[in-house]
C-alpha positions, 0 to 999 in steps of 0.5 A: 500500500502506498505511504500516502494512502496509508497515512490518509487512512490513519488520519481518517481513523484519528478524526473518527476517534476524536469525534466519537470522544467528543460525542461521548463527552457531551452525553447520550444525546444521539440526535447530535450525530444526526444534526452533524450529519445533516449539516455535512450534507445540506451545505454541499448543495451549492457544490452539487449545483456548481458541478451539475454538468459532471453528474449523472443524476440517476446514478448518483441519487440511486446509489446515494439512497442505497448508501444512506439507507445502509448508514441509517440502519447502522446509525440506529443499531449503533445508538440503540446498542450504546444506549444499553451496553458499554462500548467495551462490549459493543465496539470490539465485536462490531468492528471485528465482525465488520472486518471479517465480513468485508474482507471475505466479501472483498476477497471472494466477490471482488477478487481483490489482491490480498497477500498472505502477509496482508491477511496476517495483518488483518488477523492481528488487527482483528485479534487486537480488537477482540482483546478490548472486549470486557469479560467482567459483565454478568453472563446474561448481560454480556450475551445480549450485548454480544447479539447487539454487537453482532447486529452492529457488525453486520450493519457496519459491513453492509454500509462499507460494502455498499459504499465500496460498490457505489464508489466503483460508479461514482466519485467520492466528492459527489456521493458523500453530499447526497448520502448525508442528505438522504441519511438526514431525511431517512432518520428524521421521522425515527428521531422525531418519534423516539427521541423528540425531547433530545431532538428539541434540545439539540436544535435549540442548545447543541448546534455548536457541538453538532457543527464541530462533530459534523466537521470532523466526521465529514472529513473522516468519511470523505477521506475513507471514501476517497481511499476506498475508491482506489484501494482493496476493501479488506486492507482499508477496513482493517487499517481504518480500525486503528481508530480504536487505538486513538479512541482508547488513548483519548478516552484514557487521557481526556475522559480519564477512563481506565486503560488496562495492561490488556488494552495496552497489549491490544494496542500493540497488536493492532499497531503491528497489524497496521504496519504489516498491512502497510508493508504487504 
């Protein structure tokens, strides 16, 4: 993998970790993420009008709707899972499963070129993520959390695969705006029905933090979409999960969450896996 693409993926992971930490710091108000994505989409309308002569609108709207639906399912699954279970239960399972599904899909469907060394790197990243799983929850609680983690993992793989398919037909600088706009529209009825008070609080009091999160998440998403358009899916997805390193370190430093020896070991394994992917 070229060094430039490697660093773009790492930067995307860092931005992803930063906005997740900010979102967690401001509380469980899930509608802040919706507003941040909405802003990220609607401000792109002038740009789309400017380049409209370059756009095949039927293709863009069709793939934009498909990708937005996949991202909306992921959003709903993720926010409901995080509302009930710790990140230490949901995140490692969902991200690990996302790597497995997308890597296999990339290998067998797209016939992407992944070397045996690259496969080993992906395996190390996956193993490191699994180490983040907390074994200290009650069995029944952990079992239910595992089911939710699997559901989030499936939706993660779904949106990554649909994004990858869309980028075989569209440039990232067209897809991202339409995808965010459709996500905003699709999720609004759900949030209005189930999170009405949070939605009102966000629109009246949390606009500033939503703009900050939106800027970071949009930048992270654009970088990863651009790289997905020119790189094997399995490598990109695995390397992107180095975000767990940044998220863990930021949570330890900024949110004062405990960071055990096991987590430090997991960070080391993920880092080694990332380096192997770079060298493969």
